[in-house]
C-alpha positions in Angstrom: 21.4 -119.9 41.0 19.7 -119.9 38.3 17.6 -123.1 39.1 17.6 -121.9 42.9 15.8 -118.6 41.7 13.3 -120.8 39.3 12.4 -122.4 42.2 11.9 -119.8 44.5 9.8 -118.1 42.2 7.7 -121.4 41.8 7.2 -121.8 45.2 6.2 -118.2 45.7 3.1 -118.5 43.1 1.9 -121.8 44.5 1.7 -119.6 47.6 0.0 -116.8 46.3 -2.4 -119.2 44.5 -3.3 -121.0 47.6 -3.7 -117.8 49.6 -6.4 -116.8 46.8 -8.0 -120.3 46.8 -10.6 -121.7 49.6 -9.9 -125.0 50.9 -13.2 -126.4 50.4 -16.4 -126.1 48.4 -19.1 -124.1 49.0 -21.6 -127.0 49.7 -18.8 -128.3 52.8 -18.1 -127.1 56.4 -15.6 -127.0 58.4 -16.5 -127.1 62.3 -18.0 -123.7 63.1 -18.9 -121.5 66.0 -22.3 -121.5 67.4 -24.3 -118.5 67.6 -26.6 -116.3 69.6 -29.1 -118.7 69.1 -29.6 -122.8 69.6 -30.1 -123.0 65.8 -27.7 -122.4 63.4 -29.2 -123.2 59.9 -26.4 -123.0 57.5 -28.1 -125.5 55.2 -30.6 -123.2 54.5 -33.7 -126.2 54.9 -35.7 -124.0 57.9 -38.6 -121.2 57.1 -37.9 -118.1 59.3 -40.9 -119.6 61.4 -39.5 -123.1 61.5 -36.6 -122.0 62.7 -37.9 -119.6 65.6 -40.4 -122.2 66.8 -37.3 -124.8 67.2 -35.6 -122.3 68.9 -38.1 -121.5 71.2 -38.1 -125.0 72.1 -34.4 -125.9 72.7 -35.2 -123.0 75.3 -37.7 -124.4 76.9 -35.4 -127.8 77.1 -32.8 -125.8 78.7 -35.7 -124.0 81.0 -37.4 -127.2 82.2 -34.9 -129.6 82.2 -31.0 -127.8 82.9 -29.5 -129.5 79.6 -28.6 -127.0 76.7 -28.9 -128.3 73.1 -27.9 -126.6 69.8 -28.9 -127.9 66.2 -26.8 -127.4 63.4 -27.8 -127.8 59.6 -24.7 -127.8 57.1 -24.8 -129.2 53.7 -21.8 -131.5 54.6 -19.2 -131.9 56.9 -15.4 -131.5 56.0 -12.5 -131.1 57.9 -12.9 -133.4 59.6 -15.7 -135.3 57.1 -17.0 -138.0 59.1 -20.3 -137.1 61.5 -18.7 -138.1 64.8 -15.8 -136.3 64.7 -17.1 -132.7 63.1 -19.7 -132.7 65.8 -17.4 -133.6 68.4 -14.7 -131.1 66.8 -17.8 -128.7 66.9 -18.2 -129.2 70.3 -14.9 -129.0 71.7 -14.5 -125.9 69.7 -17.3 -124.0 71.7 -16.3 -125.2 75.0 -19.3 -126.9 75.2 -20.0 -128.3 78.8 -21.1 -132.4 80.3 -24.7 -130.7 80.3 -24.5 -129.4 76.9 -25.3 -131.5 73.8 -25.2 -131.0 69.5 -27.2 -132.0 67.2 -25.2 -131.9 63.7 -27.1 -132.5 60.1 -25.6 -132.6 57.0 -28.8 -132.3 55.0 -27.0 -133.3 51.5 -24.4 -135.7 52.7 -27.3 -137.2 54.6 -25.4 -137.6 57.4 -26.4 -136.9 61.3 -24.7 -137.2 64.9 -25.8 -136.3 68.5 -22.7 -135.1 70.3 -22.9 -135.6 73.7 -20.0 -135.9 77.3 -19.7 -139.3 79.0 -19.9 -137.6 82.4 -23.0 -135.5 81.1 -26.2 -136.1 83.1 -27.8 -138.6 80.2 -26.4 -142.2 79.2 -24.8 -143.3 76.0 -27.5 -145.8 75.8 -30.2 -143.2 75.9 -28.7 -140.8 73.8 -28.2 -143.6 70.9 -32.0 -144.2 71.8 -32.5 -140.4 71.3 -30.5 -140.9 67.6 -32.0 -144.1 66.2 -35.6 -143.8 67.8 -36.5 -140.1 67.3 -34.1 -138.3 65.2 -33.6 -140.9 62.3 -36.8 -140.9 61.5 -37.5 -137.4 61.5 -34.5 -136.9 59.0 -35.7 -139.8 56.9 -39.0 -138.2 56.7 -37.4 -135.3 55.5 -38.4 -133.1 58.5 -35.5 -130.9 59.3 -37.4 -129.0 62.1 -38.9 -132.4 63.5 -35.4 -133.8 63.7 -34.2 -130.9 66.6 -37.5 -131.3 68.3 -37.5 -135.1 68.6 -34.0 -134.7 69.7 -35.1 -132.3 72.2 -38.2 -134.3 73.5 -35.9 -137.4 73.8 -33.5 -135.2 76.3 -36.5 -133.9 77.8 -38.1 -137.1 78.9 -34.5 -138.6 79.9 -34.0 -136.1 82.1 -37.9 -136.4 83.6 -36.9 -139.7 84.0 -34.4 -139.6 86.4 -31.2 -140.3 87.6 -30.5 -143.4 85.6 -28.1 -146.3 86.8 -29.3 -149.1 89.6 -31.5 -146.6 91.0 -33.5 -146.2 88.3 -33.7 -149.9 88.0 -34.9 -150.4 91.3 -37.3 -147.5 91.0 -38.8 -149.2 88.0 -39.1 -152.4 89.3 -40.6 -151.2 92.4 -43.0 -149.6 90.4 -43.8 -152.6 88.5 -44.4 -154.6 91.6 -46.8 -151.8 93.1 -48.8 -151.9 89.8 -48.8 -155.7 89.6 -50.2 -155.8 93.3 -52.5 -152.9 92.5 -53.6 -155.0 89.4 -54.4 -158.3 90.9 -56.4 -156.7 94.1 -58.6 -155.3 91.9 -59.3 -158.4 89.7 -60.0 -159.8 92.9 -62.7 -157.5 93.8 -64.6 -157.8 90.4 -64.6 -161.4 91.0 -65.5 -161.2 94.1 -68.5 -159.2 92.9 -69.7 -161.3 90.3 -69.3 -164.4 92.7 -66.3 -165.4 90.9 -63.2 -167.5 92.7 -59.9 -164.9 93.0 -56.8 -166.2 91.4 -53.5 -164.9 90.3 -53.0 -162.0 88.2 -52.9 -163.4 84.6 -55.6 -165.9 84.6 -55.7 -168.6 81.9 -57.9 -168.0 79.1 -59.8 -171.3 79.8 -60.2 -170.0 83.3 -61.4 -167.1 82.2 -63.6 -168.2 80.0 -65.4 -170.3 82.5 -65.6 -167.2 84.8 -67.6 -165.2 81.9 -69.7 -167.9 81.4 -70.8 -168.6 84.7 -70.8 -164.8 85.3 -73.7 -164.9 82.1 -75.6 -167.3 84.1 -75.7 -166.1 87.4 -77.0 -162.6 85.9 -79.4 -163.5 83.6 -80.9 -165.5 86.5 -80.4 -162.5 89.2 -81.9 -160.6 86.7 -85.3 -162.9 86.2 -85.4 -163.1 89.8 -85.4 -159.4 90.3 -88.4 -159.2 87.4 -89.8 -161.4 89.9 -89.5 -159.3 93.1 -90.8 -156.2 90.7 -94.0 -157.7 90.9 -94.1 -158.3 94.4 -93.0 -154.9 95.2 -95.6 -153.3 92.7 -98.2 -155.2 95.0 -96.9 -154.4 98.1 -95.6 -150.6 97.3 -97.5 -149.6 94.2 -96.3 -148.7 90.6 -94.6 -145.3 91.9 -92.8 -146.8 94.4 -91.0 -149.2 91.9 -90.1 -146.8 89.0 -86.7 -146.5 89.6 -86.0 -150.7 90.3 -88.3 -151.0 87.0 -85.1 -149.0 85.4 -82.4 -150.7 87.3 -83.3 -153.9 85.5 -84.2 -152.4 82.0 -80.4 -151.2 82.5 -79.2 -154.1 83.6 -80.9 -156.2 80.8 -79.4 -154.0 78.2 -75.8 -154.8 79.8 -76.6 -158.5 79.8 -77.6 -158.5 76.5 -74.2 -156.8 75.1 -72.4 -159.7 77.0 -74.4 -162.3 75.3 -73.7 -160.5 71.9 -69.6 -160.4 72.6 -70.3 -164.2 73.5 -71.9 -165.2 70.5 -69.1 -163.5 69.0 -66.5 -165.7 69.8 -68.5 -168.7 69.3 -69.0 -168.1 65.7 -67.3 -169.8 62.8 -64.7 -166.7 62.5 -61.4 -167.3 64.6 -60.4 -164.8 67.3 -57.0 -164.0 68.4 -56.1 -165.1 72.2 -56.0 -161.0 72.9 -59.3 -160.9 71.6 -60.7 -163.1 73.7 -59.1 -162.2 76.6 -60.6 -158.7 75.8 -63.9 -160.1 75.5 -64.4 -162.6 78.2 -62.9 -159.5 80.5 -66.0 -157.0 79.0 -68.2 -159.7 79.6 -67.0 -160.4 83.1 -67.5 -156.5 84.0 -70.8 -155.6 82.5 -72.6 -159.0 84.6 -70.4 -157.0 87.7 -72.2 -153.9 86.6 -75.7 -155.2 85.9 -75.5 -157.3 89.2 -74.4 -154.1 91.2 -77.2 -152.1 89.6 -79.9 -155.0 91.0 -78.2 -154.9 94.5 -78.5 -151.1 94.9 -82.3 -151.5 94.2 -82.5 -154.4 95.7 -81.2 -152.9 99.3 -83.4 -149.7 98.7 -86.3 -152.1 99.1 -85.1 -153.9 101.9 -84.6 -150.8 103.9 -88.4 -149.9 102.8 -89.6 -153.3 104.0 -88.0 -152.5 107.3 -89.5 -149.0 107.0 -93.2 -150.9 106.7 -92.2 -153.0 109.8 -91.7 -150.3 112.0 -93.5 -147.1 110.3 -95.0 -145.2 113.5 -91.5 -144.7 115.0 -90.1 -143.8 111.7 -93.2 -141.5 110.7 -92.2 -139.6 114.2 -88.8 -139.3 113.3 -89.7 -137.9 110.1 -92.3 -134.8 111.4 -89.8 -133.9 113.9 -87.0 -133.5 111.5 -89.2 -131.3 108.9 -89.9 -129.0 112.1 -86.6 -128.8 112.6 -85.7 -127.9 108.9 -89.1 -126.1 108.8 -87.8 -123.3 111.5 -84.6 -122.5 109.6 -86.4 -122.3 105.9 -88.8 -119.8 107.6 -85.7 -117.4 107.9 -84.5 -117.7 104.6 -86.3 -115.4 102.9 -84.8 -112.5 105.9 -81.3 -114.5 105.4 -81.6 -114.0 101.6 -83.0 -110.5 101.8 -79.6 -109.5 103.9 -77.8 -110.8 101.4 -79.2 -109.1 98.3 -78.6 -105.4 100.7 -75.1 -106.2 100.1 -74.3 -107.9 96.7 -75.1 -107.7 93.6 -78.4 -109.9 92.0 -75.2 -111.9 89.4 -73.2 -112.8 92.5 -76.6 -114.1 94.3 -78.0 -115.8 90.8 -77.5 -119.4 92.2 -79.4 -119.5 95.2 -81.9 -116.9 94.0 -84.9 -119.3 94.4 -83.7 -121.1 97.1 -86.4 -120.2 99.6 -89.3 -121.0 97.2 -87.9 -124.3 96.0 -87.2 -125.1 99.9 -90.9 -124.6 100.4 -92.4 -126.5 98.0 -90.0 -129.3 99.2 -91.7 -128.8 102.9 -94.9 -128.5 101.1 -94.3 -132.1 99.3 -93.6 -133.6 102.6 -96.4 -132.6 104.5 -98.8 -134.3 102.1 -96.7 -137.3 102.1 -96.7 -137.5 106.0 -100.3 -136.8 106.1 -100.7 -139.6 104.1 -98.3 -141.8 105.9 -100.2 -140.6 108.9 -103.7 -142.1 107.6 -102.1 -145.2 106.9 -100.4 -145.7 110.0 -103.8 -145.0 112.2 -105.1 -148.0 109.4 -102.3 -149.9 110.7 -101.2 -150.5 106.7 -97.2 -150.0 107.4 -96.5 -151.0 104.3 -98.6 -148.2 102.5 -97.0 -145.7 105.2 -93.4 -146.5 104.4 -93.5 -145.3 101.2 -94.8 -141.8 101.9 -92.3 -141.6 105.1 -89.5 -142.3 102.5 -90.8 -139.9 100.3 -91.1 -137.2 102.9 -87.5 -137.8 104.4 -86.4 -136.8 100.8 -88.1 -133.9 100.1 -87.3 -132.9 103.7 -83.7 -133.5 103.1 -83.3 -131.6 99.6 -84.7 -128.8 101.6 -82.2 -128.5 104.4 -79.4 -128.7 101.3 -81.1 -125.9 99.8 -80.7 -124.1 103.3 -77.2 -125.2 103.5 -76.5 -123.9 100.1 -77.6 -120.1 100.9 -74.9 -119.8 103.7 -72.3 -121.6 102.0 -72.6 -118.7 99.1 -73.0 -116.5 101.9 -69.7 -117.6 103.5 -67.6 -117.7 100.3 -68.6 -114.1 99.5 -67.4 -112.7 102.9 -64.3 -115.0 102.2 -63.6 -113.6 98.4 -63.7 -109.9 100.1 -61.1 -110.8 102.4 -59.3 -112.4 99.8 -59.4 -109.4 97.4 -58.7 -106.7 99.9 -55.1 -108.6 100.3 -54.9 -108.9 96.6 -55.4 -104.9 96.5 -53.1 -104.9 98.9 -50.3 -106.9 96.7 -51.2 -105.4 93.5 -50.7 -101.6 94.8 -47.4 -103.0 96.1 -46.6 -104.6 92.7 -48.0 -101.6 90.2 -45.5 -99.2 92.7 -42.5 -101.8 92.1 -43.4 -101.4 88.1 -43.2 -97.4 88.2 -39.8 -97.6 90.0 -38.1 -100.3 87.4 -36.7 -99.1 84.7 -38.6 -99.8 81.4 -36.5 -98.3 78.5 -38.3 -100.5 76.0 -42.1 -100.2 77.6 -42.2 -103.5 78.3 -44.0 -102.4 81.2 -46.4 -100.0 80.4 -48.7 -102.5 78.9 -48.5 -104.5 82.4 -49.2 -101.8 84.1 -52.2 -100.3 82.2 -54.0 -103.8 82.3 -52.9 -104.1 86.0 -54.7 -100.5 87.0 -57.8 -101.3 84.7 -58.3 -104.4 86.4 -57.7 -103.0 90.0 -60.1 -100.1 89.5 -62.7 -102.3 87.8 -62.2 -105.2 91.0 -62.4 -102.3 93.6 -65.8 -101.2 92.3 -67.2 -104.2 93.2 -65.7 -104.9 96.6 -67.5 -101.8 98.0 -70.8 -100.8 98.2 -74.3 -102.0 98.3 -73.6 -104.0 95.0 -70.4 -106.0 95.5 -69.4 -109.0 93.3 -66.2 -110.4 95.2 -65.9 -113.6 93.5 -66.0 -111.6 90.1 -63.7 -109.1 92.0 -61.2 -112.0 93.3 -61.4 -113.3 89.8 -60.2 -109.7 88.1 -57.4 -109.2 90.2 -55.6 -112.5 90.2 -55.5 -112.3 86.7 -54.0 -108.5 86.9 -51.4 -110.2 89.7 -50.8 -112.7 87.2 -49.8 -110.3 84.0 -48.3 -107.7 86.1 -45.8 -110.6 88.5 -44.9 -111.9 84.7 -44.0 -108.6 83.7 -42.0 -108.0 86.3 -40.1 -111.2 86.3 -39.2 -110.4 82.9 -37.5 -107.0 83.6 -35.8 -108.1 86.7 -34.9 -111.3 85.0 -33.2 -109.4 81.9 -32.1 -106.6 84.5 -30.1 -109.3 86.4 -28.8 -110.6 82.8 -27.6 -107.2 82.1 -25.9 -106.7 85.9 -24.3 -110.5 85.0 -22.7 -108.9 81.8 -21.3 -105.5 83.0 -19.9 -107.5 85.6 -17.7 -110.0 83.0 -17.6 -107.7 80.1 -14.3 -106.1 81.1 -12.4 -109.2 81.9 -14.0 -110.8 77.9 -12.8 -107.4 76.1 -9.9 -107.7 77.6 -9.6 -111.8 76.5 -11.3 -111.2 73.1 -8.3 -108.1 72.2 -5.5 -110.6 73.5 -6.7 -113.4 71.1 -7.3 -111.0 68.5 -3.8 -109.4 68.8 -2.3 -112.9 69.2 -4.0 -113.9 66.0 -2.9 -111.0 63.9 0.7 -111.4 64.8 0.9 -114.8 64.4 -0.7 -114.7 60.9 1.0 -111.4 59.9 4.8 -112.9 60.8 3.6 -116.1 58.5 1.6 -114.6 56.0 3.1 -116.3 53.2 1.2 -120.0 54.2 -1.3 -118.7 55.7 -4.8 -119.1 53.5 -8.0 -117.8 53.2 -9.7 -119.9 55.9 -7.5 -118.3 58.9 -7.6 -114.7 57.4 -11.4 -114.9 57.2 -11.8 -115.8 61.0 -9.5 -113.1 61.8 -11.4 -110.6 59.3 -14.6 -111.4 61.4 -13.0 -111.4 64.7 -11.6 -108.1 64.2 -14.8 -106.5 63.0 -16.7 -108.4 65.8 -14.7 -107.3 68.4 -15.1 -103.7 67.0 -19.1 -104.1 67.2 -18.6 -105.1 70.8 -16.5 -102.5 72.3 -19.5 -100.1 70.4 -22.2 -101.7 72.4 -20.1 -101.7 75.6 -22.4 -99.1 77.3 -25.7 -99.1 75.5 -26.4 -103.4 75.6 -23.8 -104.7 77.6 -25.2 -107.8 77.5 -25.1 -108.1 73.7 -21.7 -106.6 74.2 -20.5 -109.5 75.9 -21.9 -111.9 73.8 -20.2 -110.6 70.6 -16.5 -109.8 72.7 -17.1 -113.9 73.4 -17.7 -114.7 70.1 -14.5 -112.5 68.7 -12.1 -114.6 71.4 -13.8 -117.7 69.7 -13.5 -116.4 65.4 -9.7 -115.3 66.9 -9.2 -119.0 67.9 -10.4 -120.4 65.2 -8.1 -117.9 63.2 -5.1 -119.0 64.9 -5.8 -122.8 64.6 -6.4 -122.8 60.7 -3.0 -120.7 60.1 -1.0 -123.2 62.4 -2.6 -126.1 60.5 -2.0 -124.1 57.5 1.9 -123.2 58.6 2.0 -127.0 59.2 1.3 -127.8 55.8 3.9 -125.9 54.4 6.6 -126.8 56.6 5.7 -130.6 55.8 5.9 -130.1 52.5 9.6 -130.1 52.6 9.9 -126.3 52.4 12.3 -125.8 55.3 15.7 -125.6 54.0 17.6 -122.6 51.9 19.0 -120.7 54.8 16.9 -117.3 55.0 14.7 -118.3 51.5 12.1 -120.5 53.6 11.9 -117.7 56.6 11.2 -115.3 53.8 8.4 -117.4 52.0 6.9 -118.3 55.3 6.6 -114.3 56.1 5.8 -113.2 52.7 8.9 -111.5 52.0 9.7 -112.9 48.9 6.2 -113.0 47.4 5.6 -109.1 48.3 9.1 -108.6 46.8 8.3 -109.9 43.7 4.9 -108.3 43.6 5.9 -105.2 44.5 9.1 -105.5 42.3 11.5 -105.6 45.1 10.3 -102.8 46.9 9.0 -102.8 50.3 5.9 -104.6 51.6 2.5 -103.5 49.7 0.7 -104.3 53.3 1.2 -102.2 56.5 2.9 -104.5 59.2 -0.8 -104.8 60.9 -2.1 -106.2 57.5 -5.1 -108.4 58.5 -8.9 -107.5 59.2 -7.5 -103.5 60.0 -8.4 -102.1 63.3 -8.4 -104.2 66.0 -7.4 -101.7 68.8 -10.5 -101.5 70.9 -12.6 -103.7 69.4 -14.3 -106.8 70.9 -16.4 -110.0 69.8 -19.6 -111.8 69.8 -20.2 -115.2 71.9 -21.8 -118.0 70.4 -23.7 -118.1 73.0 -24.2 -117.9 76.9 -21.9 -119.9 79.2 -19.8 -121.4 76.1 -16.8 -119.7 77.3 -16.8 -122.4 80.3 -14.8 -125.7 79.7 -14.8 -129.1 81.2 -12.1 -129.3 84.2 -9.8 -131.8 84.5 -10.8 -135.1 84.9 -14.1 -134.5 82.7 -15.9 -137.2 80.6 -15.0 -137.9 76.9 -17.4 -136.6 73.9 -16.4 -139.7 71.8 -18.8 -142.6 71.4 -21.2 -144.8 69.5 -24.1 -143.5 67.4 -25.4 -141.1 64.7 -25.2 -142.1 60.8 -26.8 -141.8 58.0 -30.8 -141.6 57.2 
């Protein structure tokens, strides 16, 4: 009997010691509940600014791609200690779904893992590439924030890339074939422009070398021929008519000199790689093609001028008639501009203010050239007349363009007035809606004030005799963007609040039930339950109380707290069950009622209390859970995968 009592006392004191000791050192972290944001920095490696920036990036990932990513930093992984097992346990504990991902990083243990569901939208192979090619380099460089951003960018790129599988392979193949065809066509056209024969898409290097050499010879000959042609043109049409042709020859010669320099670079003693040679040969061909195109353009102009010389009398009559038509419209241009000035402010008409004067100048120039051409035609000099006819024709067309610009701006201003009136009506409706929208945080007030200010300013330049409709429309559109954005935020917040109110009651009931169940389980087995389970239960109870307090004032936050309380209670129960299992597995199951007494903490209480009653109330753990609530780690985390869903176990991760 004495030995039995001694054994019981020894076991009891062992239980007492275990109850006041944590299972892991401070630097080791068990799978945890996720918080209100997408970033959980338990290792304190991020600054406040970095944490906010990373969380904003993860929010954008959700909005843009429809997938969620949580990034968790801890000192080390424990219970389990493997990176994959720890991340998967955390994902399962927080009920992450197929499109929700978790990047777990042990900053001191130098291990990481990106947890994904095998039935999710991104293939495992892509996840592995994101880990190795994006996340690992950032971690190896000590860029903790960059690792989270890299994972988010990788997931975003994968989602933007499409659905994967056979369809994705087909898309890639088709795109590659299309690009190859386009490239081949462009190459063929370039060769045709330089006179080179067309060939396959990838021209052998020796063939490309021959093509470049031939292009150099042809272009050099073309420039020499053009220079000779320039001399004939000057003698035929005069220096003034050949200025542009002379400039084109100079530019072509400069391009050819650069091409010769590239060829010389490949002919020197310094060896060049095949890639360099290919790039330089292609540049030579392209420069020769450009030079030939410039010469052809100006050569065509002189051919047209020669044709004009052959038919100078007919061409002169045609341009004279065209000048009369444009002149009649130009005479009315001053009156038209005066009419516009009576309605619109000077700033609105600045672009066309001198158009009438400029048009008259062009017509005066055309008249002088036509007079000269008439004299040349009368003298039988078609070549001399052609130069004047061409100059007059260009001047008349410019005068017509100046007239057209006035009418175009007038039409644009009238259209802007109509658009402005429609925007004013729309903004008035938006302001009325904003005024009727509850705004307890005064988030709408600045947008309303700014919109009203821009609206009043726009009205001032949409009416009266000093209008500027284009500026008004710009003001109105900026105001419309501001008020729409503010209203959108308020409406989104209201939708979230309405949803929270709908599901809050159920969430509170669930949280209360789970907290109560955890409390009852631990209370009846407190002799075997350690500090971790008790800590989770205490936090669950406190969180439940906060959720209940916020039920009326902030239902959205209350819902989040209720969900978190339920999750914490579940963790408390799980840890308590593990503790009880370990206690029972240690051989402490015999001895009649002694084991039950030790498990329930009765023997310990008797020893500590001198054989009297329990020093704790029957409620015992965390206190005051009635009517309490909890907070959820994140929106949507309570949705579990349906049966038949994918597994979160796979390859990947590692050390960095």
